[in-house]
N, C-alpha and C positions, 0 to 999 in steps of 0.2 A: 504494500500500500504506500501511497505517497506520504502519508503521515509518518510512517516508520523511516522512510528515507530522509525526510526533513529532520526528524528527531535525531537520527544518527549523525547527520551532518552538523546539527547544532551542538551536540555533545562533543563531537570530535574537534570542532573548530573553537568552541568556547572553553572546553575543559574545566567545567565547574568544580568548585571545591567540594570535598566530601561532605555529605549531609544535606545537600540541596534537596528540597521536597518538590516533587513533580506531582501536582494535583490535577485530576481530571474527573469529569462526570461521564466520560465515554468509556465505560468499562470493557465493552466487547473488543474494541480496537486496541486499547492500551493494556488490556488484561492478558493479551496473547503472550505466550512463553517467550517468544523472540524479543518482544519489547521489554518484558520484565528482566530478561537476561541482560539486555543492553543497558538498562538502568542500573542493574546490580554491578556490572563491569565498571561503571563510572561512579559507583558509590552514591547513587541517587536514590533517595527514599521515595517509594511510590505511595500515593494517597488517592483513593477513589471513592466516589459516591456509589450508590446502587447502580446497576444490578450486581456488579462484581466488586465486593468490598475486599480490598487488599489490606488496607490499614484504615483505621478510623480517621476521619478528617481532624486535623489539629484544631 
């Protein structure tokens, strides 16, 4: 998906500090294993609203 490509590009180019929280309400797209693995590789915490609750929203 385009969103995965854009997310990967942003993480690679910006190289955010560990602990960044990535929050979305689009669980289906961003709940995918590929996206979650990408976030983990960059030490980004995932936060989602329903329907796929990964972490409770802060």
